[in-house]
N, C-alpha and C positions, 0 to 999 in steps of 0.2 A: 192673758193677754194683756201686755203692758201699754198704759196710755189710754188717751181717749179713742173711741172708735163709735161709728153709727152701725146698729143692728138691723136688717132687714127683715120684717115679719111678711110672710106671704099668707094672705087667707085661702088661697086656693090650696096651697100646701099643707096649710095649718100648721106651720113651724117657722123657727128663725133659719132664713136661706142663707143670708150673705153678712160678711162684716166688710165695711168700708173704712177707710182711712180718713176721709174729710169728716169734721165735726160742725154741723151748722149748730146756729141759734134757734131755728125754727125751720120746718118743712111742710109742704102740701104737695097734693097733686090736683091738677085742673085740666079739663081738656085734654087727656093723655100727655100733658107734659108736668114735668116734676120741677119745682120751684124750691129754693131755698133761702134763708136770710143768714149773713154773716157778717158781724160788727156794723148793722144797722144798714147793710146793701142787699138788694135783691138779686137773686142769680137764676137763670133757667139753665137748667143741666142739659147735656147732649147737644151742645151748641158750640162749645170750644175745641179748636182743633188741636190744642195742645192737651198731650198726655201728661198724666202723673202731676197735674196742677188742678187745685182747687182755689176759688177766691183771690182775690186781691186785695193787699195791703196797702190801702191808702196812704197811711199815715207814715208809711216809710219806703213807699214804690217798690214793693216786691210781691211775689206770690207764694202762697202755702203750697209746699212741694212734697211730694210723697214717692214713695217707690212700689211698683207693682212687684207682687211675690206670688211664686207658684211653687207648691210643695208636692214631690211623688216620691214613691218608695219603689226600690227594686228588691224583688223577693223572690225571684225564681229557683225553684231547688232550695225550699227555705231550711231544710235539715243539713244542708252542706256549708261548710265553710269555704269562702271564696275571695278572692283578691280582686278588687275592681280598680282597673287601671286607668281607664279614660271616659270621658262624656262627650257624647256627640249631640248637637243641637242642630234641628232643620228648622232653621229661623231666619228671618229678616236682620237680626242683630245678635250681639252676644250677651250673655246674662252670667253674672256673678253667680256661683255656685257654692253654698255652704253644705258641706257634706257629713254626715253623721253615721257610723256604723255601731254595732254593739260593741266592739273593740277599740275603735279610735275615730279619728276625724280628720277632715282634708277641706282643701277649697280650691276653688279656680277662679282667678281674678278676669275681668273681661279683657285684658291684655294678652293672657296666655294662649287664645285660641288661635289657631289656622283655619283659614277657611279653603275647602276644597269641594269642588263641584257643587257650589251652592248651599254647603253645610259646614259648621263649624265644629272643629275637634280640638280637643284639650286633654293633656295627661293631668290626671288628680296629683294634686301637690298636698303635701303633709302641713297643717298648720305650724307656723313659726311661733315659739313660745320657749318657755324654760322648763317646762314639765316633760320629761324624759319619757318616751312611750318604748316601755319594756317589750312591747309585742312587735314593734318595729323593725324589719330587717336592718334598717340603718342603724339599730343597736347591736353592736358585736363585742364581747369579751376578747381580752387579749391574753391574760392569764396574770398570774401572783407575781409581784414586784420581787425582785431576788435583791438587788441594789437600788440605792437613790442617792445622786449626787446633789447636795443643795445648793452648790455654787452655780452649776450648770444646768439645774432642773432635768437631770437625765436619769430616766429609769432603766436598768438592765433587767432582763427576764432571763430564764433558763432554757426559754424556746424560742424559735423563730418568730417573728412578729409577721403575722399573715398578710399578703399583698394587698388585701381589701382596706387595710388601714392606710389613710391618706392625709399629706399635710393639711391642715386645716380643720380637720376633726376636733371636738371636743373631748377631752380626757377627763375621766370621773376616776376617783378610788371608791372601794367599799372597805369600811373599818368598823368592825362590830354591828353590821348590818345597817350603818349609814351611809348613803352614798352621798358624795361630795365632787363639785366640780374644781379641778384642780388647773386647768387652763386649755390650751389650743394647741395641737401637735405643730412643732416648726420642723423637727429633723429625725428622720427613720433611717437607722443603721443596723439591719441584719437582726440582732437581739436587743437593741438598744433604742430608747425613745426619747427626745427631748421636746419639751412643751415650753410655751410662753405663758407664765402665770396669769390667772385672772386678776383684774383688779381686787385688792383687799382680799385675794385668795387665800386658802388655809394652808398649813404646813404639807411639805411633800409626804408621798406615802413612805411606810416604813416596810421592811421585809415581810411578805405574807400577806399584805394588802390585796384585793383583787383589783385590778385594771380593766376597765372597759372604754370604748370610745363611741360616740354618738355622732352621726353624721349629719350635715345641714338638712334641717329637716325639710326645706322646700326644694333645693338644688338637687338632693339625692333621693327624692321621693320615690318608692315604690309602689305609690297607689295606697288604697285602703283596703283592710282586710276585715271580714265579718260575715255574719249569715245573711244580714241585709243591709240595704244602702238607703237612708234618706238624703233627699237633695232638695234643698230650697234655692229657687232661681230667684234672683232679683234684676230688676231692670229699672233705671232712673230716666229712660230718656223720655223727651218732649214730643219726639215723634212716633208717629204710628208702627207699633213692633208686632210682627205675627209670629208666634211658635207653634209648629206643626207636630213634633215630635221629639222625643229626648231618649237617647239609646247610652249604652256603655257596654264596654267589652270586659268581660271577668272570666275568670278560670278557677279551676278547684284550687285551693289554698291547701298544701301540705306541711305538716308540722316538721 
């Protein structure tokens, strides 16, 4: 666990039961009340109506702010590879979700949710980034390049380009086992594809190079695939937030 944390020991449980984000200089309990010191000031706990806030920085007039996090795992039918599509929160507020499976990762920002009958629903989005996920449905092969026009950046294939390829997709080539970004699809015409080169992009493909596309990892998300799904929920609100239940819709993933 990175950073400074406060660890709570329970004499009744005879073990370390909790981790807290706040980091006091000293602490003690007296008459069923918990007190701590921070920066030379005395604080009484469980008396502040603000959540995710501990201590006041008198020297710059602000608080120490933290996030509340909850981590849970979805692992029904652990021997079956599944596609996790959505997340449902029965809560009084939305939570950012950072999602990890044994195959890939995803995320749900607080603005992605729709509220329906008192619960929040959102589709799981893939994480935006430069790493290509070869397991994603959004990564699709087109075929071997037959011809390349370096003046127009047009690639000609011997087969028809499938309808799932769209303008705006990222175009990659594979040469001698190395995958390289060429640019972004700008025109699709039957067996020909024209792309806008990436800044400082590499030379175009040569006949025989394998060409494939990668769709926008957020806008074209199909969910996340894996045997299990770990979800870390994060909320930074200073108001009281209640979370009652977390659910997900999933189905068997077929190769």
